[in-house]
N, C-alpha and C positions, 0 to 999 in steps of 0.2 A: 641320161645314164640309166634311170629306172626303166624307161621304155626299151632301151637297148638290152638290158638284162632279161626282161620278161619275154622278149622276142628271140633270144639267143637259143642255140640248140640245147644247152643245159642250164636252164635258169636256176639260180641259187636262192631259194625262198628266204633263207635267213638273211642273206645280204640285202635282198630287196626290202625286207621288213625293216632292217637297220637304216637303209637309205631313206625310206619313207618317213621314219621317225625323225631322222636328222633333218629332213626337209621341213617337217612340221615345226621342229624347234627353231630352225632358222627363220621361218615365216613369223613365228611368235616374237622372236627377238627383234626382227625388223619392225613389226607392228609396235612393240614397246618403245623402240628408239624413235620412231616417227611420232608417237603420241607425246613423247617428251619434247621433241623439237617443235611440234605444232600444238600450242596450248589450246584447250577447249575455250570457246567463246561462251561466256555465261549469257543467258537470255534475260 
């Protein structure tokens, strides 16, 4: 979606910025959930 918007005839910088922030939040949430599901192994 982000690539499509950046290569479109009239890219909307605000919408692109919002989508990038949303993508980062989703990645952080996935990482948090994964860390809760997979416990760290103490050495």
